[in-house]
C-alpha positions as CSV (number, residue, x, y, z in Angstrom):
1,X,112.0,87.0,100.1
2,X,115.3,85.8,98.6
3,X,118.9,86.8,97.8
4,X,122.2,85.9,96.2
5,X,125.9,86.1,97.2
6,X,128.3,88.2,95.2
7,X,130.8,86.3,93.1
8,X,133.6,86.3,95.8
9,X,131.3,86.3,98.8
10,X,132.1,89.9,99.6
11,X,128.5,91.1,99.0
12,X,125.0,89.8,99.7
13,X,122.0,91.2,97.8
14,X,118.5,90.4,99.2
15,X,115.2,91.2,97.5
16,X,111.9,91.8,99.1
17,X,108.5,90.7,98.0
18,X,107.6,94.3,97.1
19,X,110.6,94.7,94.7
20,X,113.0,96.3,97.2
21,X,116.8,95.5,97.2
22,X,119.1,95.5,100.2
23,X,122.9,95.2,99.7
24,X,125.5,94.4,102.4
25,X,129.3,94.3,102.2
26,X,131.4,92.0,104.3
27,X,133.9,94.0,106.4
28,X,135.8,91.1,108.1
29,X,137.4,88.0,106.7
30,X,135.5,85.8,109.2
31,X,132.2,87.2,108.0
32,X,131.1,88.5,111.4
33,X,130.9,92.2,110.3
34,X,128.6,93.4,107.5
35,X,127.8,97.0,106.5
36,X,124.7,98.1,104.6
37,X,125.5,99.7,101.2
38,X,123.6,101.9,98.8
39,X,121.6,99.5,96.7
40,X,120.2,99.6,93.2
41,X,116.7,100.6,92.5
42,X,114.0,97.9,92.5
43,X,111.0,96.9,90.4
44,X,107.4,97.8,90.9
45,X,106.4,94.2,91.3
46,X,107.8,91.2,93.2
47,X,111.3,90.2,92.1
48,X,111.3,86.6,90.9
49,X,115.0,86.1,90.2
50,X,118.5,87.8,90.6
51,X,121.8,86.6,89.2
52,X,125.4,87.9,89.0
53,X,127.3,87.8,85.8
54,X,130.1,85.2,86.0
55,X,132.8,87.8,86.6
56,X,130.6,89.9,88.8
57,X,130.5,93.0,86.5
58,X,126.7,93.0,86.2
59,X,123.7,92.1,88.2
60,X,120.5,91.0,86.4
61,X,117.0,91.0,88.0
62,X,113.6,89.9,86.7
63,X,110.3,90.8,88.2
64,X,106.7,89.7,88.1
65,X,105.9,93.2,86.7
66,X,107.4,91.8,83.4
67,X,110.6,93.9,83.6
68,X,114.2,92.9,83.6
69,X,117.0,95.3,84.9
70,X,120.7,95.1,84.3
71,X,122.9,96.9,86.8
72,X,126.6,97.7,86.8
73,X,129.0,99.9,88.8
């Protein structure tokens, strides 16, 4: 449904229409190899927006179920 790149391009987070999250980590400098990672929990409704904090310390998500979640390491 949509996604965002991590602050330095090392990660990509995608979100599905049903609120699921999928996280991948880049393994190679040329970007040809990616590995799925354990992702954060999702919402109960469709995710409308995701954004990384400027330094990459936090991830914010907002959903049509009227919830906002903040995630950190």
